[in-house]
Biopython code that builds the backbone (N, CA, C, O; Angstrom):
import numpy as np
from Bio.PDB.StructureBuilder import StructureBuilder

atoms = [
    (1, "MET", "N", (-73.572, -75.708, -11.481)),
    (1, "MET", "CA", (-74.992, -75.782, -11.227)),
    (1, "MET", "C", (-75.216, -76.753, -10.081)),
    (1, "MET", "O", (-74.562, -77.792, -9.988)),
    (2, "SER", "N", (-76.154, -76.395, -9.210)),
    (2, "SER", "CA", (-76.528, -77.252, -8.097)),
    (2, "SER", "C", (-78.040, -77.345, -8.036)),
    (2, "SER", "O", (-78.756, -76.443, -8.469)),
    (3, "ILE", "N", (-78.505, -78.446, -7.492)),
    (3, "ILE", "CA", (-79.934, -78.662, -7.312)),
    (3, "ILE", "C", (-80.186, -78.888, -5.831)),
    (3, "ILE", "O", (-79.427, -79.577, -5.150)),
    (4, "TYR", "N", (-81.284, -78.283, -5.342)),
    (4, "TYR", "CA", (-81.670, -78.513, -3.960)),
    (4, "TYR", "C", (-83.180, -78.601, -3.865)),
    (4, "TYR", "O", (-83.896, -77.750, -4.392)),
    (5, "ASP", "N", (-83.651, -79.617, -3.200)),
    (5, "ASP", "CA", (-85.062, -79.762, -2.856)),
    (5, "ASP", "C", (-85.078, -80.441, -1.490)),
    (5, "ASP", "O", (-84.477, -81.503, -1.328)),
    (6, "PRO", "N", (-85.749, -79.853, -0.512)),
    (6, "PRO", "CA", (-85.688, -80.422, 0.837)),
    (6, "PRO", "C", (-86.257, -81.833, 0.946)),
    (6, "PRO", "O", (-85.924, -82.554, 1.886)),
    (7, "TYR", "N", (-87.106, -82.242, 0.005)),
    (7, "TYR", "CA", (-87.706, -83.573, 0.060)),
    (7, "TYR", "C", (-87.104, -84.546, -0.932)),
    (7, "TYR", "O", (-86.851, -85.702, -0.592)),
    (8, "TYR", "N", (-86.871, -84.095, -2.150)),
    (8, "TYR", "CA", (-86.459, -85.001, -3.213)),
    (8, "TYR", "C", (-84.973, -84.961, -3.537)),
    (8, "TYR", "O", (-84.454, -85.891, -4.154)),
    (9, "PHE", "N", (-84.289, -83.914, -3.136)),
    (9, "PHE", "CA", (-82.855, -83.789, -3.418)),
    (9, "PHE", "C", (-82.213, -82.896, -2.354)),
    (9, "PHE", "O", (-81.775, -81.787, -2.661)),
    (10, "PRO", "N", (-82.153, -83.372, -1.108)),
    (10, "PRO", "CA", (-81.650, -82.543, 0.000)),
    (10, "PRO", "C", (-80.123, -82.458, 0.066)),
    (10, "PRO", "O", (-79.507, -82.908, 1.033)),
    (11, "ASP", "N", (-79.529, -81.880, -0.967)),
    (11, "ASP", "CA", (-78.076, -81.698, -1.014)),
    (11, "ASP", "C", (-77.729, -80.432, -0.220)),
    (11, "ASP", "O", (-77.753, -79.327, -0.762)),
    (12, "HIS", "N", (-77.411, -80.602, 1.052)),
    (12, "HIS", "CA", (-77.178, -79.451, 1.928)),
    (12, "HIS", "C", (-75.926, -78.658, 1.561)),
    (12, "HIS", "O", (-75.810, -77.488, 1.923)),
    (13, "GLU", "N", (-74.995, -79.276, 0.853)),
    (13, "GLU", "CA", (-73.833, -78.522, 0.362)),
    (13, "GLU", "C", (-74.269, -77.437, -0.621)),
    (13, "GLU", "O", (-73.647, -76.377, -0.693)),
    (14, "ALA", "N", (-75.318, -77.692, -1.366)),
    (14, "ALA", "CA", (-75.792, -76.730, -2.378)),
    (14, "ALA", "C", (-76.263, -75.429, -1.737)),
    (14, "ALA", "O", (-76.177, -74.373, -2.364)),
    (15, "ILE", "N", (-76.753, -75.483, -0.514)),
    (15, "ILE", "CA", (-77.255, -74.263, 0.126)),
    (15, "ILE", "C", (-76.215, -73.617, 1.040)),
    (15, "ILE", "O", (-76.541, -72.760, 1.862)),
    (16, "GLN", "N", (-74.972, -74.036, 0.888)),
    (16, "GLN", "CA", (-73.869, -73.421, 1.626)),
    (16, "GLN", "C", (-73.005, -72.543, 0.727)),
    (16, "GLN", "O", (-72.056, -71.919, 1.200)),
    (17, "ARG", "N", (-73.323, -72.490, -0.559)),
    (17, "ARG", "CA", (-72.530, -71.734, -1.531)),
    (17, "ARG", "C", (-73.226, -70.450, -1.931)),
    (17, "ARG", "O", (-74.363, -70.196, -1.534)),
    (18, "LYS", "N", (-72.530, -69.638, -2.726)),
    (18, "LYS", "CA", (-73.088, -68.423, -3.322)),
    (18, "LYS", "C", (-73.189, -68.640, -4.826)),
    (18, "LYS", "O", (-72.355, -69.321, -5.424)),
    (19, "TYR", "N", (-74.217, -68.054, -5.430)),
    (19, "TYR", "CA", (-74.494, -68.260, -6.844)),
    (19, "TYR", "C", (-74.718, -66.929, -7.554)),
    (19, "TYR", "O", (-75.160, -65.952, -6.951)),
    (20, "ASP", "N", (-74.400, -66.914, -8.858)),
    (20, "ASP", "CA", (-74.653, -65.739, -9.688)),
    (20, "ASP", "C", (-76.134, -65.614, -10.018)),
    (20, "ASP", "O", (-76.642, -64.508, -10.205)),
    (21, "PHE", "N", (-76.815, -66.730, -10.088)),
    (21, "PHE", "CA", (-78.264, -66.694, -10.225)),
    (21, "PHE", "C", (-78.871, -67.939, -9.588)),
    (21, "PHE", "O", (-78.278, -69.018, -9.580)),
    (22, "VAL", "N", (-80.060, -67.750, -9.064)),
    (22, "VAL", "CA", (-80.815, -68.831, -8.433)),
    (22, "VAL", "C", (-82.197, -68.810, -9.063)),
    (22, "VAL", "O", (-82.815, -67.753, -9.191)),
    (23, "THR", "N", (-82.676, -69.977, -9.454)),
    (23, "THR", "CA", (-84.030, -70.069, -9.987)),
    (23, "THR", "C", (-84.902, -70.850, -9.011)),
    (23, "THR", "O", (-84.456, -71.787, -8.349)),
    (24, "CYS", "N", (-86.125, -70.439, -8.950)),
    (24, "CYS", "CA", (-87.076, -71.024, -8.021)),
    (24, "CYS", "C", (-88.414, -71.094, -8.753)),
    (24, "CYS", "O", (-89.167, -70.121, -8.765)),
    (25, "THR", "N", (-88.707, -72.226, -9.354)),
    (25, "THR", "CA", (-89.872, -72.358, -10.224)),
    (25, "THR", "C", (-90.983, -73.132, -9.519)),
    (25, "THR", "O", (-90.807, -74.288, -9.136)),
    (26, "GLU", "N", (-92.137, -72.469, -9.355)),
    (26, "GLU", "CA", (-93.304, -73.079, -8.720)),
    (26, "GLU", "C", (-92.940, -73.683, -7.358)),
    (26, "GLU", "O", (-93.264, -74.833, -7.061)),
    (27, "VAL", "N", (-92.260, -72.872, -6.542)),
    (27, "VAL", "CA", (-91.797, -73.316, -5.222)),
    (27, "VAL", "C", (-92.318, -72.430, -4.100)),
    (27, "VAL", "O", (-92.764, -72.941, -3.074)),
    (28, "VAL", "N", (-92.270, -71.105, -4.274)),
    (28, "VAL", "CA", (-92.547, -70.189, -3.163)),
    (28, "VAL", "C", (-93.961, -70.328, -2.609)),
    (28, "VAL", "O", (-94.204, -69.972, -1.456)),
    (29, "GLU", "N", (-94.887, -70.832, -3.398)),
    (29, "GLU", "CA", (-96.249, -71.025, -2.904)),
    (29, "GLU", "C", (-96.354, -72.188, -1.905)),
    (29, "GLU", "O", (-97.390, -72.381, -1.270)),
    (30, "HIS", "N", (-95.274, -72.950, -1.779)),
    (30, "HIS", "CA", (-95.229, -74.076, -0.839)),
    (30, "HIS", "C", (-94.546, -73.716, 0.483)),
    (30, "HIS", "O", (-94.467, -74.552, 1.383)),
    (31, "PHE", "N", (-94.059, -72.497, 0.606)),
    (31, "PHE", "CA", (-93.318, -72.086, 1.807)),
    (31, "PHE", "C", (-94.244, -71.933, 3.008)),
    (31, "PHE", "O", (-95.198, -71.156, 2.969)),
    (32, "ASN", "N", (-93.960, -72.675, 4.072)),
    (32, "ASN", "CA", (-94.713, -72.535, 5.318)),
    (32, "ASN", "C", (-94.237, -71.330, 6.122)),
    (32, "ASN", "O", (-95.000, -70.756, 6.898)),
    (33, "GLU", "N", (-92.995, -70.954, 5.938)),
    (33, "GLU", "CA", (-92.426, -69.788, 6.615)),
    (33, "GLU", "C", (-91.769, -68.901, 5.557)),
    (33, "GLU", "O", (-90.544, -68.866, 5.444)),
    (34, "PRO", "N", (-92.586, -68.187, 4.784)),
    (34, "PRO", "CA", (-92.050, -67.480, 3.619)),
    (34, "PRO", "C", (-90.970, -66.458, 3.932)),
    (34, "PRO", "O", (-90.024, -66.336, 3.153)),
    (35, "ALA", "N", (-91.058, -65.729, 5.017)),
    (35, "ALA", "CA", (-90.018, -64.734, 5.322)),
    (35, "ALA", "C", (-88.668, -65.420, 5.520)),
    (35, "ALA", "O", (-87.645, -64.940, 5.031)),
    (36, "ILE", "N", (-88.668, -66.525, 6.225)),
    (36, "ILE", "CA", (-87.426, -67.274, 6.477)),
    (36, "ILE", "C", (-86.920, -67.921, 5.189)),
    (36, "ILE", "O", (-85.733, -67.843, 4.872)),
    (37, "ASP", "N", (-87.822, -68.553, 4.458)),
    (37, "ASP", "CA", (-87.420, -69.261, 3.233)),
    (37, "ASP", "C", (-86.935, -68.307, 2.149)),
    (37, "ASP", "O", (-85.967, -68.604, 1.448)),
    (38, "ILE", "N", (-87.598, -67.169, 2.008)),
    (38, "ILE", "CA", (-87.164, -66.190, 1.006)),
    (38, "ILE", "C", (-85.831, -65.573, 1.407)),
    (38, "ILE", "O", (-84.982, -65.326, 0.551)),
    (39, "ALA", "N", (-85.641, -65.324, 2.693)),
    (39, "ALA", "CA", (-84.340, -64.818, 3.163)),
    (39, "ALA", "C", (-83.239, -65.824, 2.848)),
    (39, "ALA", "O", (-82.126, -65.434, 2.496)),
    (40, "GLN", "N", (-83.537, -67.100, 2.971)),
    (40, "GLN", "CA", (-82.534, -68.110, 2.636)),
    (40, "GLN", "C", (-82.187, -68.061, 1.148)),
    (40, "GLN", "O", (-81.022, -68.211, 0.780)),
    (41, "LEU", "N", (-83.183, -67.852, 0.295)),
    (41, "LEU", "CA", (-82.888, -67.718, -1.136)),
    (41, "LEU", "C", (-81.954, -66.547, -1.391)),
    (41, "LEU", "O", (-80.987, -66.674, -2.142)),
    (42, "PHE", "N", (-82.239, -65.403, -0.769)),
    (42, "PHE", "CA", (-81.374, -64.236, -0.956)),
    (42, "PHE", "C", (-79.978, -64.479, -0.391)),
    (42, "PHE", "O", (-79.005, -63.928, -0.906)),
    (43, "SER", "N", (-79.861, -65.286, 0.647)),
    (43, "SER", "CA", (-78.544, -65.567, 1.230)),
    (43, "SER", "C", (-77.661, -66.378, 0.290)),
    (43, "SER", "O", (-76.445, -66.428, 0.475)),
    (44, "LEU", "N", (-78.253, -67.007, -0.705)),
    (44, "LEU", "CA", (-77.495, -67.810, -1.672)),
    (44, "LEU", "C", (-76.870, -66.967, -2.781)),
    (44, "LEU", "O", (-76.056, -67.468, -3.556)),
    (45, "LEU", "N", (-77.247, -65.690, -2.859)),
    (45, "LEU", "CA", (-76.799, -64.854, -3.971)),
    (45, "LEU", "C", (-75.428, -64.241, -3.732)),
    (45, "LEU", "O", (-75.149, -63.688, -2.668)),
    (46, "ALA", "N", (-74.578, -64.355, -4.753)),
    (46, "ALA", "CA", (-73.320, -63.603, -4.788)),
    (46, "ALA", "C", (-73.700, -62.159, -5.106)),
    (46, "ALA", "O", (-74.884, -61.831, -5.187)),
    (47, "GLU", "N", (-72.710, -61.304, -5.284)),
    (47, "GLU", "CA", (-73.032, -59.927, -5.688)),
    (47, "GLU", "C", (-72.139, -59.517, -6.838)),
    (47, "GLU", "O", (-70.916, -59.558, -6.703)),
    (48, "PRO", "N", (-72.700, -59.127, -7.952)),
    (48, "PRO", "CA", (-74.122, -59.060, -8.278)),
    (48, "PRO", "C", (-74.677, -60.442, -8.612)),
    (48, "PRO", "O", (-73.938, -61.362, -8.961)),
    (49, "ALA", "N", (-75.985, -60.561, -8.497)),
    (49, "ALA", "CA", (-76.642, -61.837, -8.783)),
    (49, "ALA", "C", (-78.129, -61.594, -9.030)),
    (49, "ALA", "O", (-78.649, -60.504, -8.795)),
    (50, "VAL", "N", (-78.793, -62.638, -9.509)),
    (50, "VAL", "CA", (-80.213, -62.566, -9.827)),
    (50, "VAL", "C", (-80.925, -63.758, -9.196)),
    (50, "VAL", "O", (-80.457, -64.894, -9.271)),
    (51, "LEU", "N", (-82.061, -63.474, -8.575)),
    (51, "LEU", "CA", (-82.973, -64.506, -8.097)),
    (51, "LEU", "C", (-84.198, -64.456, -8.998)),
    (51, "LEU", "O", (-84.848, -63.418, -9.118)),
    (52, "ILE", "N", (-84.507, -65.575, -9.628)),
    (52, "ILE", "CA", (-85.640, -65.645, -10.543)),
    (52, "ILE", "C", (-86.694, -66.545, -9.905)),
    (52, "ILE", "O", (-86.435, -67.710, -9.604)),
    (53, "VAL", "N", (-87.878, -65.991, -9.707)),
    (53, "VAL", "CA", (-88.983, -66.714, -9.087)),
    (53, "VAL", "C", (-90.104, -66.840, -10.111)),
    (53, "VAL", "O", (-90.432, -65.885, -10.816)),
    (54, "MET", "N", (-90.683, -68.033, -10.180)),
    (54, "MET", "CA", (-91.856, -68.221, -11.031)),
    (54, "MET", "C", (-92.985, -68.745, -10.163)),
    (54, "MET", "O", (-92.862, -69.792, -9.528)),
    (55, "THR", "N", (-94.078, -68.012, -10.141)),
    (55, "THR", "CA", (-95.285, -68.411, -9.413)),
    (55, "THR", "C", (-96.461, -67.626, -9.969)),
    (55, "THR", "O", (-96.274, -66.582, -10.593)),
    (56, "LYS", "N", (-97.646, -68.113, -9.750)),
    (56, "LYS", "CA", (-98.847, -67.374, -10.151)),
    (56, "LYS", "C", (-99.069, -66.247, -9.148)),
    (56, "LYS", "O", (-98.865, -66.428, -7.947)),
    (57, "LEU", "N", (-99.487, -65.090, -9.642)),
    (57, "LEU", "CA", (-99.713, -63.934, -8.783)),
    (57, "LEU", "C", (-101.201, -63.737, -8.496)),
    (57, "LEU", "O", (-102.052, -63.938, -9.363)),
    (58, "VAL", "N", (-101.487, -63.343, -7.267)),
    (58, "VAL", "CA", (-102.836, -62.949, -6.896)),
    (58, "VAL", "C", (-103.120, -61.614, -7.583)),
    (58, "VAL", "O", (-102.309, -60.691, -7.509)),
    (59, "ILE", "N", (-104.247, -61.515, -8.238)),
    (59, "ILE", "CA", (-104.617, -60.284, -8.933)),
    (59, "ILE", "C", (-105.477, -59.397, -8.026)),
    (59, "ILE", "O", (-105.177, -58.217, -7.843)),
    (60, "ASN", "N", (-106.544, -59.967, -7.461)),
    (60, "ASN", "CA", (-107.399, -59.230, -6.532)),
    (60, "ASN", "C", (-108.273, -60.223, -5.763)),
    (60, "ASN", "O", (-108.285, -61.413, -6.076)),
    (61, "LYS", "N", (-108.998, -59.736, -4.764)),
    (61, "LYS", "CA", (-109.817, -60.601, -3.909)),
    (61, "LYS", "C", (-110.915, -61.309, -4.691)),
    (61, "LYS", "O", (-111.206, -62.478, -4.435)),
    (62, "GLU", "N", (-111.514, -60.623, -5.624)),
    (62, "GLU", "CA", (-112.602, -61.221, -6.393)),
    (62, "GLU", "C", (-112.107, -62.409, -7.222)),
    (62, "GLU", "O", (-112.740, -63.465, -7.250)),
    (63, "ARG", "N", (-110.993, -62.226, -7.880)),
    (63, "ARG", "CA", (-110.450, -63.328, -8.698)),
    (63, "ARG", "C", (-109.890, -64.444, -7.828)),
    (63, "ARG", "O", (-109.918, -65.611, -8.219)),
    (64, "PHE", "N", (-109.377, -64.090, -6.645)),
    (64, "PHE", "CA", (-108.852, -65.105, -5.732)),
    (64, "PHE", "C", (-109.951, -66.094, -5.336)),
    (64, "PHE", "O", (-109.690, -67.290, -5.208)),
    (65, "ALA", "N", (-111.163, -65.607, -5.144)),
    (65, "ALA", "CA", (-112.276, -66.454, -4.705)),
    (65, "ALA", "C", (-112.512, -67.637, -5.648)),
    (65, "ALA", "O", (-112.873, -68.722, -5.193)),
    (66, "SER", "N", (-112.316, -67.442, -6.934)),
    (66, "SER", "CA", (-112.557, -68.523, -7.899)),
    (66, "SER", "C", (-111.268, -69.043, -8.539)),
    (66, "SER", "O", (-111.315, -69.743, -9.551)),
    (67, "TRP", "N", (-110.139, -68.710, -7.962)),
    (67, "TRP", "CA", (-108.833, -69.061, -8.518)),
    (67, "TRP", "C", (-108.516, -70.530, -8.281)),
    (67, "TRP", "O", (-108.504, -70.972, -7.132)),
    (68, "HIS", "N", (-108.263, -71.289, -9.321)),
    (68, "HIS", "CA", (-107.945, -72.715, -9.193)),
    (68, "HIS", "C", (-106.651, -72.956, -8.412)),
    (68, "HIS", "O", (-106.526, -73.965, -7.718)),
    (69, "TYR", "N", (-105.704, -72.049, -8.521)),
    (69, "TYR", "CA", (-104.368, -72.218, -7.945)),
    (69, "TYR", "C", (-104.420, -72.382, -6.428)),
    (69, "TYR", "O", (-103.608, -73.112, -5.859)),
    (70, "LYS", "N", (-105.356, -71.720, -5.775)),
    (70, "LYS", "CA", (-105.464, -71.781, -4.313)),
    (70, "LYS", "C", (-106.040, -73.113, -3.842)),
    (70, "LYS", "O", (-105.948, -73.435, -2.657)),
    (71, "ASN", "N", (-106.627, -73.885, -4.738)),
    (71, "ASN", "CA", (-107.261, -75.142, -4.359)),
    (71, "ASN", "C", (-106.280, -76.292, -4.186)),
    (71, "ASN", "O", (-106.649, -77.345, -3.667)),
    (72, "ASP", "N", (-105.047, -76.108, -4.610)),
    (72, "ASP", "CA", (-104.023, -77.124, -4.396)),
    (72, "ASP", "C", (-103.661, -77.089, -2.912)),
    (72, "ASP", "O", (-103.185, -76.060, -2.433)),
    (73, "PRO", "N", (-103.870, -78.168, -2.175)),
    (73, "PRO", "CA", (-103.621, -78.132, -0.725)),
    (73, "PRO", "C", (-102.154, -77.924, -0.348)),
    (73, "PRO", "O", (-101.852, -77.593, 0.798)),
    (74, "THR", "N", (-101.250, -78.115, -1.293)),
    (74, "THR", "CA", (-99.833, -77.867, -1.001)),
    (74, "THR", "C", (-99.456, -76.407, -1.211)),
    (74, "THR", "O", (-98.362, -75.989, -0.832)),
    (75, "HIS", "N", (-100.355, -75.625, -1.814)),
    (75, "HIS", "CA", (-100.126, -74.181, -1.995)),
    (75, "HIS", "C", (-100.632, -73.475, -0.741)),
    (75, "HIS", "O", (-101.837, -73.355, -0.519)),
    (76, "VAL", "N", (-99.695, -73.016, 0.066)),
    (76, "VAL", "CA", (-100.054, -72.455, 1.371)),
    (76, "VAL", "C", (-99.735, -70.973, 1.503)),
    (76, "VAL", "O", (-100.082, -70.355, 2.509)),
    (77, "CYS", "N", (-99.083, -70.401, 0.509)),
    (77, "CYS", "CA", (-98.686, -68.996, 0.570)),
    (77, "CYS", "C", (-98.847, -68.393, -0.824)),
    (77, "CYS", "O", (-98.415, -68.976, -1.819)),
    (78, "PHE", "N", (-99.475, -67.216, -0.881)),
    (78, "PHE", "CA", (-99.747, -66.585, -2.169)),
    (78, "PHE", "C", (-99.194, -65.175, -2.179)),
    (78, "PHE", "O", (-99.085, -64.532, -1.135)),
    (79, "TYR", "N", (-98.844, -64.694, -3.368)),
    (79, "TYR", "CA", (-98.138, -63.436, -3.520)),
    (79, "TYR", "C", (-98.796, -62.580, -4.581)),
    (79, "TYR", "O", (-99.348, -63.090, -5.556)),
    (80, "SER", "N", (-98.734, -61.298, -4.383)),
    (80, "SER", "CA", (-99.179, -60.334, -5.388)),
    (80, "SER", "C", (-97.952, -59.558, -5.861)),
    (80, "SER", "O", (-96.859, -59.704, -5.314)),
    (81, "LYS", "N", (-98.150, -58.747, -6.867)),
    (81, "LYS", "CA", (-97.072, -57.880, -7.342)),
    (81, "LYS", "C", (-96.586, -56.997, -6.195)),
    (81, "LYS", "O", (-95.384, -56.791, -6.031)),
    (82, "GLU", "N", (-97.522, -56.478, -5.403)),
    (82, "GLU", "CA", (-97.158, -55.614, -4.272)),
    (82, "GLU", "C", (-96.357, -56.373, -3.220)),
    (82, "GLU", "O", (-95.467, -55.801, -2.591)),
    (83, "THR", "N", (-96.661, -57.644, -3.023)),
    (83, "THR", "CA", (-95.887, -58.461, -2.077)),
    (83, "THR", "C", (-94.440, -58.552, -2.521)),
    (83, "THR", "O", (-93.528, -58.385, -1.711)),
    (84, "PHE", "N", (-94.223, -58.815, -3.801)),
    (84, "PHE", "CA", (-92.853, -58.927, -4.295)),
    (84, "PHE", "C", (-92.140, -57.580, -4.283)),
    (84, "PHE", "O", (-90.926, -57.532, -4.085)),
    (85, "GLU", "N", (-92.854, -56.509, -4.487)),
    (85, "GLU", "CA", (-92.236, -55.177, -4.359)),
    (85, "GLU", "C", (-91.801, -54.940, -2.907)),
    (85, "GLU", "O", (-90.738, -54.368, -2.664)),
    (86, "PHE", "N", (-92.612, -55.373, -1.953)),
    (86, "PHE", "CA", (-92.261, -55.264, -0.533)),
    (86, "PHE", "C", (-91.029, -56.115, -0.218)),
    (86, "PHE", "O", (-90.122, -55.665, 0.481)),
    (87, "ILE", "N", (-91.002, -57.337, -0.732)),
    (87, "ILE", "CA", (-89.854, -58.224, -0.520)),
    (87, "ILE", "C", (-88.586, -57.586, -1.077)),
    (87, "ILE", "O", (-87.536, -57.632, -0.435)),
    (88, "ALA", "N", (-88.673, -56.996, -2.254)),
    (88, "ALA", "CA", (-87.509, -56.331, -2.847)),
    (88, "ALA", "C", (-87.033, -55.188, -1.959)),
    (88, "ALA", "O", (-85.832, -55.022, -1.746)),
    (89, "LEU", "N", (-87.949, -54.419, -1.454)),
    (89, "LEU", "CA", (-87.606, -53.307, -0.559)),
    (89, "LEU", "C", (-86.924, -53.817, 0.711)),
    (89, "LEU", "O", (-85.923, -53.256, 1.155)),
    (90, "GLN", "N", (-87.468, -54.872, 1.284)),
    (90, "GLN", "CA", (-86.901, -55.446, 2.505)),
    (90, "GLN", "C", (-85.483, -55.973, 2.295)),
    (90, "GLN", "O", (-84.641, -55.876, 3.187)),
    (91, "HIS", "N", (-85.227, -56.524, 1.126)),
    (91, "HIS", "CA", (-83.918, -57.125, 0.845)),
    (91, "HIS", "C", (-83.002, -56.191, 0.052)),
    (91, "HIS", "O", (-81.902, -56.575, -0.345)),
    (92, "LYS", "N", (-83.472, -54.957, -0.172)),
    (92, "LYS", "CA", (-82.673, -53.925, -0.838)),
    (92, "LYS", "C", (-82.166, -54.373, -2.205)),
    (92, "LYS", "O", (-80.983, -54.253, -2.524)),
    (93, "VAL", "N", (-83.104, -54.893, -3.004)),
    (93, "VAL", "CA", (-82.792, -55.341, -4.359)),
    (93, "VAL", "C", (-83.801, -54.725, -5.318)),
    (93, "VAL", "O", (-84.866, -54.260, -4.909)),
    (94, "ALA", "N", (-83.452, -54.728, -6.593)),
    (94, "ALA", "CA", (-84.387, -54.287, -7.624)),
    (94, "ALA", "C", (-85.297, -55.452, -7.988)),
    (94, "ALA", "O", (-84.899, -56.613, -7.893)),
    (95, "VAL", "N", (-86.514, -55.140, -8.401)),
    (95, "VAL", "CA", (-87.451, -56.179, -8.833)),
    (95, "VAL", "C", (-87.983, -55.825, -10.208)),
    (95, "VAL", "O", (-88.232, -54.660, -10.519)),
    (96, "GLU", "N", (-88.151, -56.855, -11.025)),
    (96, "GLU", "CA", (-88.706, -56.676, -12.370)),
    (96, "GLU", "C", (-89.674, -57.820, -12.619)),
    (96, "GLU", "O", (-89.394, -58.964, -12.261)),
    (97, "PHE", "N", (-90.805, -57.517, -13.226)),
    (97, "PHE", "CA", (-91.819, -58.519, -13.532)),
    (97, "PHE", "C", (-91.765, -58.833, -15.016)),
    (97, "PHE", "O", (-91.841, -57.933, -15.852)),
    (98, "ILE", "N", (-91.634, -60.107, -15.337)),
    (98, "ILE", "CA", (-91.542, -60.573, -16.714)),
    (98, "ILE", "C", (-92.807, -61.381, -16.997)),
    (98, "ILE", "O", (-93.028, -62.424, -16.381)),
    (99, "GLY", "N", (-93.622, -60.912, -17.908)),
    (99, "GLY", "CA", (-94.877, -61.608, -18.183)),
    (99, "GLY", "C", (-95.762, -61.620, -16.956)),
    (99, "GLY", "O", (-95.714, -60.699, -16.141)),
    (100, "SER", "N", (-96.564, -62.654, -16.822)),
    (100, "SER", "CA", (-97.511, -62.703, -15.709)),
    (100, "SER", "C", (-97.030, -63.524, -14.520)),
    (100, "SER", "O", (-97.637, -63.442, -13.452)),
    (101, "ASP", "N", (-95.966, -64.312, -14.659)),
    (101, "ASP", "CA", (-95.580, -65.215, -13.572)),
    (101, "ASP", "C", (-94.111, -65.180, -13.174)),
    (101, "ASP", "O", (-93.728, -65.903, -12.255)),
    (102, "VAL", "N", (-93.293, -64.398, -13.801)),
    (102, "VAL", "CA", (-91.853, -64.443, -13.523)),
    (102, "VAL", "C", (-91.418, -63.139, -12.869)),
    (102, "VAL", "O", (-91.737, -62.046, -13.337)),
    (103, "ILE", "N", (-90.680, -63.289, -11.771)),
    (103, "ILE", "CA", (-90.203, -62.150, -11.008)),
    (103, "ILE", "C", (-88.691, -62.250, -10.917)),
    (103, "ILE", "O", (-88.156, -63.286, -10.519)),
    (104, "LEU", "N", (-87.998, -61.175, -11.284)),
    (104, "LEU", "CA", (-86.540, -61.111, -11.186)),
    (104, "LEU", "C", (-86.175, -60.163, -10.062)),
    (104, "LEU", "O", (-86.650, -59.028, -10.010)),
    (105, "PHE", "N", (-85.330, -60.635, -9.168)),
    (105, "PHE", "CA", (-84.746, -59.797, -8.138)),
    (105, "PHE", "C", (-83.266, -59.666, -8.474)),
    (105, "PHE", "O", (-82.590, -60.668, -8.704)),
    (106, "VAL", "N", (-82.762, -58.443, -8.504)),
    (106, "VAL", "CA", (-81.369, -58.216, -8.891)),
    (106, "VAL", "C", (-80.683, -57.444, -7.771)),
    (106, "VAL", "O", (-81.135, -56.367, -7.380)),
    (107, "ASN", "N", (-79.596, -57.999, -7.261)),
    (107, "ASN", "CA", (-78.789, -57.271, -6.281)),
    (107, "ASN", "C", (-77.527, -56.772, -6.956)),
    (107, "ASN", "O", (-77.082, -57.349, -7.948)),
    (108, "GLY", "N", (-76.960, -55.726, -6.439)),
    (108, "GLY", "CA", (-75.693, -55.195, -6.947)),
    (108, "GLY", "C", (-75.738, -54.555, -8.292)),
    (108, "GLY", "O", (-74.714, -54.086, -8.787)),
]
sb = StructureBuilder()
sb.init_structure("model")
sb.init_model(0)
sb.init_chain("A")
sb.init_seg("    ")
for serial, (resi, resn, name, xyz) in enumerate(atoms, 1):
    if name == "N":
        sb.init_residue(resn, " ", resi, " ")
    sb.init_atom(name, np.array(xyz, "f"), 0.0, 1.0, " ", f" {name:<3s}", serial, name[0])
structure = sb.get_structure()
């Protein structure tokens, strides 16, 4: 097991390896460059492997307007179910939604 956080635990050796599973809990909403950062997460996966993401999902424009989650100034990127389906397609992996906040990406 390895831990990596660019601010609080910047262990760069951890992001040079391959893993059977990677978890990313309440992180992706902080990505300033989501395409680059998500690609880096996928680059950490061995084959077969699982990437598990936990974040709140945008439901629709009306609910977004009054959504508390968007008011956190560190939350700069938001995702819907369709966004994660697009990401899965781009990275050629399967996607599965568990409950309301957990997304599994499975390669191989």
